[in-house]
MARROBA-958755 format. One record per residue (C-alpha): x, y, z. Coordinates in steps of 0.001 Angstrom, whole numbers, plus 500000, padded with zeros to 6 digits. Example, Ala and Ser with C-alpha at 12.3 -4.5 7.8 and 13.67 -1.06 7.14 Angstrom:
> 512300	495500	507800
> 513670	498940	507140
# end
This chain:
> 499998	500009	500007
> 502811	502339	500917
> 504570	501565	497609
> 501333	502310	495752
> 500908	505668	497507
> 504538	506521	496805
> 504069	505721	493121
> 500946	507903	492950
> 502774	510751	494652
> 505630	510529	492182
> 503249	510454	489276
> 501493	513581	490541
> 504786	515350	490961
> 505767	514519	487412
> 502481	515816	486071
> 502837	519011	488074
> 506303	519535	486712
> 505184	519046	483165
> 502239	521403	483532
> 504317	524172	485072
> 505158	526711	482326
> 508852	527127	481657
> 510023	530609	480666
> 511061	530813	477051
> 514168	532709	477997
> 515905	532722	481352
> 516744	536063	482874
> 520292	534836	483303
> 520733	534668	479533
> 522808	537816	479218
> 525531	538322	476641
> 528188	541004	476282
> 529877	541589	472921
> 533128	543503	472914
> 534778	545072	469901
> 537713	542871	468976
> 540023	545833	468538
> 539592	547356	471978
> 542521	547250	474397
> 542168	545179	477549
> 541835	548367	479596
> 539021	549545	477296
> 537245	546193	477603
> 537464	546538	481353
> 535965	550000	481066
> 533033	548677	479089
> 532406	545869	481570
> 532331	548519	484314
> 529856	550644	482357
> 527608	547655	481752
> 527959	546620	485447
> 528453	543129	484033
> 530239	540425	485958
> 532256	538340	483520
> 531575	535251	485631
> 527809	535666	485271
> 527399	536744	481656
> 528649	535301	478416
> 531365	537447	476867
> 532060	537206	473130
> 533774	539455	470598
> 532651	541071	467367
> 535305	541440	464755
> 535567	543646	461714
> 534818	540835	459235
> 531434	540334	460871
> 530741	544049	460516
> 531666	543849	456815
> 529435	540804	456378
> 526396	542655	457777
> 526915	546077	456313
> 529136	545506	453267
> 526231	545601	450818
> 525203	549102	451874
> 528348	550841	453127
> 531627	551193	451223
> 534501	549176	452663
> 536509	552286	453519
> 533700	553496	455707
> 533393	550265	457590
> 537118	550433	458114
> 539419	547829	459605
> 538606	547964	463284
> 535533	547275	465411
> 535245	549095	468714
> 531541	549245	469587
> 530185	546972	472327
> 526777	545673	473345
> 525030	544104	476345
> 521866	542178	475557
> 519254	540482	477680
> 516292	538768	475963
> 512980	539250	477820
> 509465	537876	477614
> 507634	541202	477349
> 508071	544940	477252
> 509164	545233	473635
> 512707	546372	472738
> 514442	548746	475166
> 517705	550329	474112
> 520290	552603	475734
> 523340	553917	473869
> 526518	555642	475031
> 529014	557488	472878
> 527405	556467	469578
> 526955	559472	467304
> 525632	557806	464141
> 523059	555387	465571
> 520609	556277	468330
> 518616	554170	470739
> 515525	554536	468567
> 517376	553631	465367
> 518653	550457	466984
> 515261	549555	468460
> 513310	549911	465250
> 516040	548131	463251
> 515976	545208	465697
> 512212	544971	465241
> 512900	544655	461520
> 515491	541964	462278
> 512715	539919	463953
> 513496	540676	467630
> 510402	541113	469753
> 511414	541612	473367
> 514871	542426	474768
> 516954	544957	476655
> 520010	546353	474919
> 522900	548644	475902
> 525179	549615	473027
> 528269	551666	473799
> 531919	552487	473280
> 534664	553946	475517
> 534706	557115	473366
> 532600	558554	470593
> 532200	556372	467500
> 529483	555892	464924
> 528194	552652	466432
> 527743	550652	463229
> 529639	547824	464884
> 527151	547925	467749
> 524252	546723	465536
> 526354	543720	464479
> 527166	543036	468117
> 523601	543394	469312
> 522241	540881	466826
> 525071	538445	467534
> 524495	538779	471280
> 520727	538288	470900
> 521187	535105	468887
> 523617	533776	471437
> 521512	534702	474460
> 518181	533511	473045
> 519475	530461	471227
> 517490	531696	468249
> 518889	532418	464822
> 517387	535487	463260
> 516167	535312	459709
> 519026	536295	457387
> 516721	538339	455081
> 515331	540301	458027
> 518816	540879	459462
> 519841	542226	456059
> 516838	544564	456028
> 517708	545757	459521
> 521164	546747	458371
> 519740	548517	455327
> 517237	550328	457545
> 520034	551777	459736
> 521927	552992	456676
> 518825	554481	455028
> 517860	556202	458292
> 521379	557622	458595
> 521305	558831	455007
> 518010	560684	455490
> 519262	561967	458872
> 522002	563968	457098
> 519322	566398	455998
> 516534	566137	458581
> 518172	564811	461771
> 518226	561368	463341
> 514974	561697	465291
> 513031	562992	462272
> 514427	560269	459976
> 513595	557564	462544
> 510138	559053	463067
> 509215	558816	459366
> 510400	555222	458970
> 508938	554061	462295
> 505468	555543	461624
> 505460	554203	458088
> 506433	550718	459288
> 503524	550668	461727
> 501006	551661	459101
> 502371	549526	456250
> 502749	546345	458300
> 499532	546924	460219
> 497470	547477	457068
> 499491	545006	454930
> 500259	547673	452351
> 502593	546454	449572
> 501807	548683	446643
> 504685	551107	445923
> 502401	554084	445166
> 500493	553594	448416
> 503706	553305	450393
> 504954	556495	448720
> 501789	558371	449743
> 502075	557081	453336
> 505704	558250	453650
> 505015	561622	452029
> 501956	562285	454224
> 503925	561422	457387
> 506683	563788	456361
> 504237	566597	455629
> 502335	566041	458907
> 505612	566341	460833
> 506865	569330	458882
> 509802	567388	457410
> 510991	568152	453927
> 512282	565175	451906
> 513956	565220	448533
> 512718	562942	445764
> 515772	560707	446171
> 515151	560374	449904
> 511505	559527	449329
> 512450	556886	446748
> 515079	555364	449048
> 512642	555096	451987
> 509912	553653	449792
> 512265	551001	448386
> 513252	549919	451890
> 509662	549798	453092
> 508561	547794	450041
> 511070	545105	450975
> 509927	545195	454622
> 506292	544906	453547
> 507095	541651	451722
> 508229	539937	454895
> 505848	538069	457177
> 505882	540438	460134
> 503235	540220	462872
> 502236	543756	463814
> 501080	542599	467227
> 504586	541381	468042
> 506139	544662	466825
> 503474	547026	468131
> 504854	547511	471631
> 508314	548470	470368
> 507122	550724	467537
> 504644	552533	469775
> 507274	553050	472461
> 509652	554514	469878
> 506960	556795	468595
> 506155	558009	472066
> 509862	558502	472818
> 510326	560619	469700
> 507245	562718	470402
> 508269	563291	473976
> 511788	564224	472963
> 510469	566768	470446
> 508032	568204	472973
> 510767	568669	475557
> 513038	570293	472962
> 510276	572754	471998
> 509173	573370	475585
> 505779	571861	474966
> 503730	569557	477233
> 504925	565930	476904
> 502563	563243	475627
> 500906	560846	478052
> 503002	557673	478385
> 501587	554508	476878
> 499965	552408	479601
> 500825	548735	479793
> 498245	546045	480605
> 500907	544150	482417
> 503985	545550	484102
> 507014	545160	481926
> 509427	542394	482847
> 512806	543530	483805
> 511835	546969	485076
> 513787	548215	488015
> 517127	546849	489147
> 517087	543957	486680
> 516656	546263	483706
> 520103	546451	482141
> 519226	549676	480262
> 518788	551464	483589
> 521459	549716	485664
> 524665	551186	484131
> 527601	553087	485548
> 527726	556183	483355
> 530679	557500	485385
> 532825	554712	484019
> 532915	556478	480638
> 533677	559927	482041
> 531947	563276	482188
> 531754	563711	478389
> 529587	560606	477889
> 526666	561111	475469
> 523725	558761	475988
> 520293	558097	474490
> 517529	555878	475850
> 514177	554648	474612
> 513029	554689	478267
> 514280	558198	479029
> 513754	560597	476114
> 515356	563460	478041
> 518657	561619	478458
> 519948	562748	475056
> 519497	566401	475832
> 520890	565975	479380
> 524137	564474	478073
> 524473	566581	474948
> 523676	563845	472443
> 522089	565921	469698
> 519805	563446	467944
> 518382	565924	465498
> 521446	567694	464214
> 522088	567826	460503
> 525794	568608	460767
> 526721	565559	458818
> 525126	567129	455779
> 528340	569090	455453
> 530331	565895	455020
> 532463	565488	451988
> 531449	563411	449035
> 533525	560604	450439
> 530689	559739	452699
> 528999	558193	449672
> 525600	559533	450693
> 525367	557178	453668
> 525788	559845	456271
> 528640	557808	457824
> 531968	559577	457899
> 534810	557597	456394
> 535980	554644	458474
> 532446	554568	459984
> 533805	556106	463135
> 534160	552484	464196
> 537529	551980	462648
> 540129	553572	460473
> 540356	553781	456733
> 541985	550655	455430
> 545734	550957	455267
> 545789	553957	457584
> 547459	552253	460484
> 549265	555315	461742
> 546027	556938	462739
> 544481	554050	464629
> 544130	553598	468337
> 546449	551217	470082
> 547103	548013	468167
> 545816	545148	470244
> 546874	542142	468207
> 549896	541563	470362
> 548297	542453	473687
> 545150	540495	473062
> 545830	537854	470389
> 542713	535842	471350
> 540369	538791	471008
> 538985	537622	467661
> 539157	533851	467745
> 537494	531814	465051
> 534167	531572	466859
> 534433	535112	468278
> 534518	533941	471859
> 537083	534531	474541
> 538674	531595	476339
> 536716	531087	479533
> 534747	534208	478700
> 536863	536112	481182
> 540340	536441	479676
> 541663	539889	480250
> 538498	540961	482044
> 538646	540884	485884
> 535530	539824	487740
> 533259	542775	488508
> 532218	543691	492000
> 528543	543740	493003
> 528132	547334	491888
> 529713	546619	488513
> 533123	548069	489261
> 536276	546027	489127
> 538769	545890	491989
> 542103	547423	491164
> 541002	548555	487727
> 540537	552286	488159
> 543989	553117	486948
> 543602	551106	483787
> 540771	553181	482420
> 542157	555525	479743
> 541605	559255	480100
> 539635	558934	483334
> 540236	559639	486982
> 539270	557275	489788
> 535743	558645	489718
> 535442	557961	486072
> 535313	561550	484950
> 537389	562897	482143
> 540099	565393	482792
> 538770	568022	480482
> 535326	569186	479625
> 534026	568858	476115
> 533720	572565	475561
> 537387	573143	476256
> 536833	575362	479287
> 539231	575412	482191
> 537083	573369	484509
> 539601	570665	485289
> 542993	571915	484197
> 544422	570830	487549
> 544644	567233	486493
> 546872	564338	487385
> 549432	562987	485021
> 547143	559979	484443
> 545337	562062	481872
> 548557	562108	479838
> 549190	558387	480112
> 550375	557153	476708
> 549995	553406	477380
> 546936	553256	475169
> 548739	554759	472142
> 550441	553040	469230
> 554185	553396	468963
> 553682	555960	466233
> 551167	557793	468417
> 553651	557835	471307
> 556348	559278	469096
> 554003	562037	467858
> 552879	562769	471418
> 556505	563134	472611
> 557151	565728	469936
> 553975	567526	470930
> 555213	567638	474518
> 558431	569227	473339
> 556534	571802	471310
> 554313	572776	474230
> 557236	573080	476587
> 559007	575312	474082
> 556121	577364	472611
> 553979	577978	475706
> 556444	577504	478601
> 559236	579525	476989
> 562038	577008	476458
> 563616	578139	473167
> 566127	575288	473023
> 563411	572643	473329
> 561252	574454	470780
> 564119	574511	468269
> 564420	570705	468617
> 560979	570285	467020
> 560754	573571	465073
> 564315	574083	463762
> 563699	577356	461849
> 562483	579267	464931
> 564966	581899	466222
> 563049	583468	469076
> 560144	582777	471349
> 556894	584009	469731
> 555166	585062	472929
> 555669	585062	476693
> 552951	583674	478960
> 552459	583655	482690
> 554189	580577	484077
> 551064	579056	485631
> 548929	579769	482581
> 551634	578342	480302
> 551758	575100	482306
> 547975	574704	482314
> 547810	575458	478584
> 550385	572773	477830
> 548304	570225	479764
> 545171	571329	478045
> 546645	571001	474531
> 548265	567672	475314
> 545062	566264	476846
> 543201	567235	473694
> 545873	565621	471524
> 545940	562332	473485
> 542172	562222	473181
> 542472	562689	469412
> 545191	560024	469200
> 543124	557503	471173
> 540056	558272	469080
> 542090	558185	465840
> 539734	560766	464401
> 536913	558234	464574
> 534323	560577	466103
> 535147	563507	463848
> 532509	564423	461260
> 534150	565724	458057
> 533163	569170	456879
> 533664	571266	453782
> 535785	573680	455788
> 538358	570971	456601
> 541936	572113	455880
> 543754	568823	456199
> 543843	565390	454634
> 544307	563626	457967
> 541129	563156	460043
> 543283	563428	463180
> 544554	566830	462090
> 541078	568109	461377
> 539913	566830	464744
> 542870	568537	466425
> 542158	571761	464563
> 538644	571738	465930
> 540002	571133	469456
> 542532	573939	469176
> 539950	576432	467959
> 538124	575713	471204
> 541225	575912	473361
> 542316	579266	471889
> 538787	580613	471389
> 539166	581097	467673
> 536063	582216	465722
> 534080	582708	468927
> 533886	585028	471896
> 536097	583936	474801
> 534298	582937	478035
> 534938	584942	481178
> 536282	581899	483012
> 538501	580701	480177
> 542136	579991	480901
> 543294	582523	478268
> 540714	585229	479003
> 543406	587785	479845
> 545558	586935	476795
> 545200	589341	473878
> 543224	588033	470867
> 546195	588503	468496
> 548381	586459	470887
> 545825	583674	471026
> 545621	583731	467259
> 549426	583517	467018
> 549563	580588	469426
> 546799	578807	467480
> 548555	579397	464161
> 551897	578151	465503
> 550288	575134	467146
> 548463	573976	464029
> 551529	574633	461838
> 553519	572361	464164
> 550903	569598	463980
> 550576	569955	460214
> 554325	569509	459849
> 554175	566575	462291
> 551768	564829	459872
> 553623	565953	456786
> 550881	568278	455626
> 550513	571921	454648
> 547161	573590	454979
> 545269	574997	452036
> 545778	578379	453611
> 549552	577868	453702
> 549508	576796	450084
> 547442	579824	449076
> 549786	582138	451053
> 552839	580688	449359
> 551185	581016	445980
> 550260	584619	446743
> 553858	585355	447777
> 555170	583811	444536
> 552712	585842	442500
> 553597	588999	444381
> 557281	588315	443832
> 556790	587883	440096
> 554687	591017	439855
> 557208	593024	441839
> 560040	591804	439641
> 558131	592782	436526
> 557330	596166	437994
> 560956	596729	438869
> 562165	595912	435385
> 559433	597884	433621
> 559319	600972	435819
> 562813	600924	437247
> 561477	600985	440756
> 562168	598528	443486
> 559442	599902	445753
> 557091	597288	447209
> 553873	597596	449127
> 552962	595425	452089
# end
């Protein structure tokens, strides 16, 4: 009898176990993707930002070939570049739609990634896409999709992944003229209507897109309209379920509307109410549980869950500055090298080479041995013991040593800000020469100045000792930032004077440092220095850097040409009129 009762009990237990629903995706299924070309210190920084413990999440890498495979059909090779630096942290969920947070990505926004992921076939997940410093973020999309597939155990449809990549590029192209938020708004609204109503006719899609643009006061060219319609036609041919996408697309729409309202000082729209509380809200939501301080004070973030974050951190999601890019951008809106890597063959302008330091960073399957190599275990709050000094360009509190606007907020910095460990050998050599120049030019050491500028015979200006020292630090901090970035975050403009992206980026920094082409702030380091002296210092500084990179500016060339012409004219005048008189 006892045996019979025991058997019945076991049978009941088995039935109960079978009937108990099993979650489709475990909360613990979290994956971090790291750009294969990051240094170990930069990887540590990203793990700190994600608050991810390497012993509790899967850590894999995304290499440049994977980026080429995803985007190569739509972006020229030279814009994808040779290096992948963007990172992603992904957690599949069971509800809530797609939530995205970005940090230091200036080409893709949270909303762009979210709507593109919906096109890729993702329904519910939390995503954080970021980089230690500003990049375009094209590599992040590759990483996000790879991480999602790994975490969910689900392979995304290749055709939909391809469309997602195309959607990002098309959005970026349109954003050159109308801004990222406006471009995303048009495509997002059109997707909802076209998929919801099963519209496939090209003319109908055209009318939908055009009406949305008109209603939002957005002016599109014929080419832009045609490009968007072509994309949406392809999307319409896929078997999307609007009910699965609705939550994400509506959230994006609300986010965009709220962001616009806040920008214009208008009342914000009422948030969309959920029937059921979203899974993962609160402490478990990886999009909210990040350590922004790990990336410094200059971090620029966007979030689908916090529309005001972009404005708070200075991430201008509706600027059209990239419309000034050169023709080399090939109408994609992505600056050359995609801001995620350098132009192929341009090794001298890249951040620190990591092939020797981290040879396993891009193994055949993209994973890291033990998932923890080179990444110390994180503490409970996401920080890593003993790792504060390894983070480039940051102090122990994670803040950068210089504000983005070039003001003198933190000129009293430690020497850690000038740590060259993250530089290539070529970068270190250049930086050493820059140190010599600063010591000579600003701090008044003629002998040192002559070692890097041989033709100088006297000091150009004399500065106060304290100001000179602070100015040297300020210029060198700007230069080390440019060297680490390798010009990746710089958006080309028609006014560029140099061939090298690094030089153009440095020129922009120096115009800020010396208050060129703008009124000087009252608290600026050089506020008591005469404008003509600041101009002289700026001119000398950029001439030094141009020579360092083997370049002459277009202004220099024009000046030389003018001098040659003047010389010829004066010679002719002397011979014809018998006068050697010249005017100046």
